[in-house]
N, C-alpha and C positions, 0 to 999 in steps of 0.2 A: 777308374784304375782296373777295376774287376777283371776290363779285356786287355790291358796292355801289360799288368801285372797279376796274373791270376794265382796266389797264394791260398791254401787253407788257412783259416782265422784272418779271413782277409781283413778287416777293419780292424784289429786291433796290431796286422801285421803294416799295414797301412801306414797308422800314428806311429809306429816305430820307426818307418824308413824313412815318411816326412815329416816328422816332429821330431820325437827325440823316444830313446826305449822306455822312459818312463810314461808318457804317454801311451805306447804300446801296452805297457802292465797296467796301467788303470784302464785303460778302454777294454781290454781283455776282461778284466775282474768285474767291470760293471756289466758289461754283458752278463756274466755268469747270474750274478746277483738279480739284475732284471728278469732274467729268464724265473729264475726260483721266485720272484716276488710275480710274475704274469701266471704262472704255474697253481701258486696259492691260490690267488685270487680267481682264476679260474675254474677251479674244483670249488672252492666256497660260493659262487654265485650258482654253479650246477645244483649244488645242497641247497640250497636257498630258495630256487625256483622248482627245485622237485619237493621242496618242503610245502609250496603253496597247492600243488596238485596231491599230494600224499601226506599230510600232515600227521598222521601217526609214527610215520619211518622217522628214527633217527638219524638227524643229518651227517652224522659220521659214517652209516654205511652208503649212504649217496657217495660221499668223496672216496670213501675206501672203494666202492663199485665204479666208480668212472676210472681210479687210478689203476685197478686190476683190467679195465676195460683197454687202456692207452696201453699198457705194459703188453695186452696180449694184440694189441691190433701193431705194436712196434715190434714183436717178435716174428710176426710175418715175414712172408718174403716182401722183398722190394717192389716187385711187379703188382701187387695185393695192395703193399700200403701206397704204392702213387695211385693205383686206381681208386682208393675209397677215398685220398687226399682229394684227386679229381672232383668227384661226385660229393664230397662236403663242401668243395670251393663253389660247386653248381649251385648248390642249395644256397649257400651262402648270398650270391649275387642273384639270385630267382626273389630272395628277402629281401634283400635290399632294394631292386627294382619295385617289388610290389608296397613295399613301404613308400618310395618316392609316388609311386601311381596313387595310392593311396591319401597321402599327404596333400597332392596336389587337387584329387577329387574334393577332400575335403574344404580346401581353398575356395576351388571353385563353386562347387554347388552349397556349399554354407551349412554342412552337416555338424551339427551341434552336438553336444553331451547332455543326458536330460538333465535337467534342470540349472544347467548352465546358464549364468547370464551375460557371458562374454563370446561374441558371436567369431567364430575364425574367420581368419581371412590376412591380408597384407598388413592393412593399416595397425596391428599389433604390433611390427616392427618397429613403427614411429610413435605410437600412442605409448599411454604409460611411462612415459621418461624417454624414449627414445631407445636406443641402442644400447648405453649404458645407464641405466634408471639409479643404479646404486655405486658408479663410479666403473674407471677403469680396471680396479682390482678384480674384478667378475671377470674381466677379459683373461689376466694374465693368470688368473686360476684356473679357465678351462683349457690353458694349454697344456696341463698336469695330464687332464683327461686326452686331449688329443694326441699328446705324445703316446699316453698308455694304447690306444687305439691303434696308432700306426704302427707299433712296438712289433716286429717280427718281417719288417721290410727289410731290415739286414741280413736275412739267411741269402736274399737274392747275391751278394757279394761273397758268402760262405760259398753257395752251390757255385759261382760261377770259379773259382778255387778250386773245387774238386770238379768240374767238368773236363772231358776228353779231349776239346778244342774249345776252349772261352772264346776265341777271337769269332767264331762261327754261331756258337750257340747263344753266348748273352746277348749279343744285339736284337735276335731274335722272338727274345723274352720281352 
């Protein structure tokens, strides 16, 4: 849809066009609330992590610091902002790959935390009650975390609507 009908605010516009105006309205405002909640959750998580490393510093100071830093980054030129986004994304991808490699090493070589009685391995997937030891509700509850983790992918649709030539640029991304 982003390639065929590129428009700003694309997913809200698509909901209005293909479902009804109310669906577009609800979709747009749901996105606003989601971004507000994600922003609050992110700065809170940042302050909690920094609190582990620097316990004497109040958490509100970390929240204020990250908000000021993000505001400053957004006030920079688009070129600088894009370059920073590239490097931050690269750090994220490298960290994910390192975690996958580390997890595979733990399973293959059987590394164990000090004092732990449970050996790591693939057997843990089916032992101790299998995939759903406490029922299917746990899986359903995990979807909230998964949705939160993938929040932001919709910005590709917004970007496509603002691209100079979305038919050429969007399929490459």
